[in-house]
C-alpha positions in Angstrom: 15.9 -8.1 7.2 14.6 -5.2 9.6 10.8 -4.4 10.4 11.2 -1.1 7.9 12.1 -3.6 5.3 9.5 -6.3 6.0 7.1 -3.2 5.6 8.0 -1.9 2.6 7.5 -5.3 1.0 4.3 -5.7 2.3 3.5 -2.1 0.9 4.9 -3.1 -2.4 3.1 -6.2 -2.7 -0.4 -4.6 -2.0 0.0 -1.9 -4.5 1.2 -4.5 -7.1 -1.6 -6.5 -6.2 -4.2 -3.9 -6.2 -2.7 -2.7 -9.9 -3.0 -6.1 -11.0 -6.9 -6.7 -9.6 -7.5 -3.2 -12.0 -5.7 -5.2 -14.7 -8.4 -8.3 -14.1 -11.6 -6.0 -15.3 -13.4 -7.1 -13.0 -12.2 -10.4 -12.5 -13.3 -11.0 -16.3 -9.6 -11.4 -16.7 -9.3 -14.2 -13.8 -5.7 -15.0 -14.1 -5.2 -11.2 -13.2 -7.5 -11.4 -10.5 -5.5 -14.6 -9.1 -2.2 -12.9 -9.3 -3.8 -9.9 -7.4 -4.9 -12.4 -4.4 -1.5 -14.1 -4.4 0.3 -10.5 -4.5 -2.3 -9.8 -1.4 -1.6 -13.1 0.4 2.4 -12.4 0.2 1.5 -9.0 1.7 0.1 -10.2 4.9 3.1 -12.3 4.7 5.2 -9.8 4.9 2.7 -7.6 7.3 2.2 -10.2 9.8 6.2 -10.1 11.5 6.2 -6.4 11.3 2.9 -6.2 14.0 5.5 -8.2 16.7 7.6 -4.6 16.6 5.0 -2.0 15.5 1.7 -1.2 17.2 -1.1 -2.6 14.7 -2.6 1.1 14.4 1.0 2.6 13.6 1.5 0.0 10.9 -1.7 -0.5 9.2 -1.7 3.2 8.7 1.6 3.4 7.1 1.0 0.7 4.9 -2.4 2.1 3.7 -1.3 5.2 3.6 2.0 4.6 1.4 -0.5 2.3 -0.3 -2.9 5.1 -1.4 -0.2 7.3 -2.6 1.7 4.6 -4.5 -1.4 3.3 -6.1 -3.0 6.7 -6.6 0.3 7.5 -8.7 0.2 4.3 -10.8 -3.6 5.5 -11.4 -2.2 8.5 -12.8 0.6 7.6 -14.7 -0.4 4.5 -16.2 -4.3 4.1 -16.2 -4.9 7.7 -16.8 -6.8 8.6 -13.8 -7.4 12.4 -13.5 -7.5 14.3 -10.1 -8.6 17.3 -9.0 -6.1 19.5 -6.8 -8.4 18.8 -3.9 -7.6 15.4 -4.1 -4.1 15.6 -4.6 -4.1 17.7 -1.4 -5.9 15.1 0.5 -3.5 12.1 -0.7 -0.9 14.4 0.3 -2.0 14.8 3.9 -2.4 10.8 3.9 1.6 11.2 3.1 2.2 13.4 5.6 0.2 11.3 8.3 1.8 8.2 7.4 5.9 10.0 7.4 4.7 11.5 10.9 3.7 8.1 12.1 7.1 6.6 11.1 9.1 9.1 12.5 7.3 9.3 15.8 7.0 5.5 16.2 9.6 4.4 18.8 10.7 0.7 18.5 12.8 0.2 21.3 
């Protein structure tokens, strides 16, 4: 699997972990929290080999930025989170930064 595929899986697992952590209700429902920890662990497992190819700052910025955008969408669509127009704009800037880093990263 290529480096971008590994990074995509790492992002998806981090987002799933964060969703499960929210569902754990502050670890009151500990089994959801334990699944969140498992997802975070697997996310790092997929992120680690990415760091052999993509500079750590760039990889982390893409991982975190995409994770922020996706978990925000989940927060709005599933958890009923409300966002102001300014907050939407700030999240859009994070997305632009992640895309810009992706497009300007030379892996050769």
